[in-house]
MILUMRO-875476 format. One record per residue (C-alpha): x, y negated, z negated. Coordinates in steps of 0.02 Angstrom, whole numbers, plus 50000, padded with zeros to 5 digits. Last residue first. Layout:
N
XYZ/...
//
This chain:
538
513454972548741/511874967248831/510334973648740/509574989048818/508004985548919/506184985148871/504954983349014/503754968649027/503424973449209/504694962249294/503544947049310/502944951149133/504674945849077/505864956948982/505734965948816/507234969448704/507104957648554/505204957548558/505174976548553/506284977348400/505164964548313/503624974748356/504414990948295/504924984648124/505584968048058/505454949648104/503664948948164/502654933548214/504204924848278/504454906748220/503844894348347/504984887848484/505154869048481/504424856948608/504854838348595/506084838248740/504884848848843/503484836348817/504544822348889/505054833349037/503224837749065/502794819249074/504154816149203/503614831149306/501864823949316/500384833649249/499144842849358/499594860249295/499564871749444/499094889549490/499254894049673/498994909149785/498264897549918/496694908049938/496664912049751/496674893749700/496874889449515/496904871249461/497264864349288/496864846849224/497554842349053/496184839048925/496974848548782/498854849148806/499914861148909/501774861948865/501874880148812/501104885448979/502624877349062/503734891548999/504754888248843/505284906048800/503814908448682/502604900948809/502864914448940/503854911949099/502784918749171/500884919549160/500384938049147/498534933549153/497284923349253/495414925649222/494104919749345/492844933249297/492934951549252/493864960749114/493664979649104/495444982849162/495894974149001/496754957549020/498524952448979/499464939048882/500314923748955/498564916848971/497434906949086/495544907549073/494194900349185/492444893849151/490764893649240/490654910849319/490854920749158/489934907649055/488304917349035/488574920748850/488934939048885/490234934149013/491114923048887/491034936748755/491774948848880/493244937248911/493564934948725/493464953148672/494354958448830/495894947748797/497304960548809/498824957248699/500544954348773/501584964448648/502374951148540/501434940248539/502854928948592/504004941848667/502834950548790/501654935648799/500304930448674/501084913448633/499724906148743/497844906248769/497324892448889/495434891648910/494994881749066/493384872349033/492164868149173/490604873949081/490824871748895/491664881748757/491174877548577/489794890448562/490384896548393/490824913648463/491844905748603/492824894948480/493144910048369/493734920148518/494964906448563/495644905448385/495804924348377/496804924648539/498234914148475/498994897248517/497394890148591/497244876348720/495664869948803/496234863648973/495064853649083/494484860849248/494844865849425/494324882549498/494574889549672/494114905949757/492384908349685/491384924549700/492344935649581/491774953949587/493524959949627/494674944749618/495934951349492/497174937949440/499054939049412/500404926349367/502084921549439/503844915549400/503394897049418/501764899349319/501014882349275/501924873049415/501414886149542/501314904649579/499864916749594/499864935449634/498184942749682/497624960449638/496014960549743/496484966949915/496024958350078/494534959550194/493344960850047/491934973350021/492554982150175/491654985350341/492974991550464/493925000550326/492325010250292/491595007150119/491855018149967/490325019249853/488965022049982/489015040950006/488525054750126/489905067350102/491635065650180/492345082050243/493415091950120/495265087750102/496505100150177/497255088150304/497395075550163/498765085650077/499755087350239/499675068650272/500165065050091/501685076050114/501845093350040/502705100549886/501075098249791/502045086049683/501945073549826/503105068449969/502845052750071/502575055750257/500865047550254/501495030050220/499745022950206/498785009150298/498805017650468/496925016150490/496545034450458/497735033950310/496655021150222/495045031050245/495955047150197/496695039450041/494995033349981/494195050450008/495695058949927/495405047549775/493735055249734/492555063249858/490865054849832/490495064849674/492145059049601/491755041049645/490145042549546/491065049649395/492305035449409/490965022349381/489945012049505/489224994649529/490574981849564/491754969749475/491844980449318/491474992849392/491825000249564/491204996449739/492735003649828/493424996749992/494514981449962/495494979750124/497404980850123/498504970050236/498554955350117/498824966549968/500384974650042/501294958250067/500664951249901/501264966249801/502934966349891/503194947949851/502834951749668/504394962549668/504904980849681/506754985149684/506635003949651/507785011249518/506475023749461/506355016049287/506174998749364/504855005249484/503875011949336/503944994949251/503384985649408/502014998549433/501444996149254/501284977249265/500364977649432/499194991549373/498814980849221/497874969549342/496574983349346/495924990749508/494884983849650/494975001249727/495774996149892/496964984749797/497674998049680/497655010349826/498794999249930/499934995649783/500155014349755/500515017349939/501835003649936/502575012249783/502705028249885/503605018650022/504895012549897/505205030649848/504545039149693/504385056749765/506175062649790/506715053149634/505335062149540/506205078849573/505945092749700/507145107449677/505975119449767/506015132449629/505815119249494/504415111249595/503525128049591/503575128349400/502815110949402/501465116549523/500995130949407/500765118849263/499785107049374/498645121149432/498255125449252/497885107249208/496815104449362/495865120649325/495505114749149/494855098149218/493765107249345/492605112849204/492055094649184/492245087449009/493565074449055/492725069349216/493475074549385/494255059049469/496145059549456/496595077449506/496035077149688/497805079049755/499035084449619/499885070849519/501565062049541/501275057549724/501115038649720/499295039249774/498855052949650/499645044149500/498915027849565/497155034649543/497585039449364/498315022049339/496695013849395/495655026149296/496605021749138/496645002949174/494795000249214/493955006649370/492465010949261/492265025749142/493335022148991/494395037748959/493675054548909/492715063348772/490845060548755/489365048448749/490175031248755/488875017848798/487375024548703/487535019948520/488325003048556/486994998848685/485615003548564/486474993848425/486544978048531/484704979348576/484294981848392/485304966348347/484254956648470/484784950148641/485054932948718/485444924048555/487144918048618/488064928548489/487014943548544/487484940748726/489324939448678/489214955748581/488304963348731/489824959448837/490914970048724/489644984148726/489444983448915/491334984948926/491225002048842/490305008648993/488455009649033/487445017149177/485685010049184/484075020249186/483445013049023/485085017348938/486295030249008/488085031448946/489335035149083/490355051149072/492105048449005/493595049149119/494875062749146/496395068949048/497585064349188/498985076549228/500715071149289/501905083749364/503785083649340/505395091149408/506765082549306/507155064349343/507265059249160/506915040749189/505585043549322/504695056449215/504805045249062/504015031049161/502605042749213/502205046649031/502225028348981/501185023749133/499795035749079/499955033548891/499695014848907/497875015748959/497225031548876/497185049648937/498875057848958/499585074849005/501415076249057/502105092349131/503995092049124/505475101549193/507135109549142/506975106248956/508645102248876/507955102048699/508625085048650/508475077748824/506655082948845/506155077248671/507115060848682/506385056248851/504625060048792/504915048848640/505625034448743/504205034548870/502895035148733/503785021648632/503865010348786/502015012248823/501645010248636/502334992448642/500954988548766/499654993248636/500444987848472/499964969548492/498174975548510/498164979948325/498244961648276/496414959348323/495244958748474/495534976048545/496404989648444/494865000948450/494654999348638/496524999748671/496675016348580/498525019048550/499365035348602/500765044548514/501755059848569/501485078348584/502475094348612/502185110748701/503545122348766/503145132048924/504235146348990/504335148149179/503675160849304/502265151349385/500975160749282/501865154549126/501795136549187/499955138349230/499545145549059/500495131148980/499435118849079/497865126949010/498505125448832/498945107348864/497165104248923/496545109748753/497765098048666/497065084048777/495285084048710/495435069548587/496435058548705/495205046748789/493965048948646/495165038548539/496175039548379/495915058248351/497505063048444/498145070648605/499555062048698/500165077648786/501855084948833/502155101848912/504045104148920/504535117249048/505925129449006/506765139949139/506695158649111/507895170349020/507275164348851/505545171148886/506255188148933/507355188248779/505875185648665/504905170448604/503865171248445/504285154848358/505705162548254/506365169148420/506535151248477/507585146348327/
//
């Protein structure tokens, strides 16, 4: 079979390295990845191994946003991990280079690496260049927020079209510290990607070099016998949580790290996230809560700059191993000197003294919930609940101007099982911001938020509504409080009243009874454990 594809005895005498990519024409994040796979294969060959290319799916969160398609997004993370596992097991590949570009393809690829535990190197496809309009850098989130501004009569249709036509100029993942760039940064911090590989833009010449070097590094890991289990230690996950908070990264980083830890057999919990967050300063002034995009961070020194600042203050576990074959301390010793820059603050003068991925618990979310505080000025919100049993109904109310200052939008039955698939709510949150309500209302959901979401928005509420969590019992007009300093989220309704409501509550019929989404709903766990699918108990 291999000789039919052009291999000879010399090729067959070497170890085989699978080179997987998530390239497709569904999204600019992934459209260029087949070219990077060719570069990675060159690196594998130069390292003395035989590369074998294959691909898997990737869902465009941006295109799936705001409709039923978003239910497929988180499900795709599991399918990506499963499909990579099956390819490597079926063909007995000795190692793996994984190349990914869009939100769920990054953690999905890394989850497969942890599960397979063959020598592996992760390669990010790189971020998109910012769009430029009237001297202002734009990202895709500006388009979503412009829709809200248009609905509110604040901009014209021509203004909206200009933003739409400008925001995304090329290949690459969304440019702010949204989910893709958050997970790319984490891939460096946790040691699965080469130092300095996260920040170069997708269409930068350095991207090809990163891919080649990653292929060669994977072949070298084979020689050294270094596997993901040697890299993905508890201390490495602490480093990842540290960088997530220092960057003001996406709340999805919490979900994906919990899932990756589960695959690696590491007992990571929300308590670990809070412990690390409270000792970690928020250093990077990154969109959506700040001012800069990934391209700007790249020019300032990229993730090595952030790591070096943290390591200099003893905030990293510097002895953790990386795919370079060296420790983080050794990798940082070779980093270039810091240029003059204003994007990443000194540890002594941070943007916030504590990190921004805050875990909440309380009567509304006994098992936990997550809020990102980067760019959020308030620390407490109390308001009246406006309940919606699906995202479309909430978006419709926002579009019609039916949401008022002081409201707490409760969007439920959008959790891992109830959605299923834990939809992101960027269309709705961005519309609120565009209407000028971003600082005047709050949102609580058992679904998720895009890394591009900003404002007082609480996601990952667990237990979710579909399994009878307290969020299912909220009624219009109930008072809800969220306090990020006290790490609390509470429904101000008596226990006796909630007991009465619980007796009357019935689980709704599932939205899907056949196909991939129904299978996912039958196997997925709580968001508090990463919404990871697990085998059914026999």
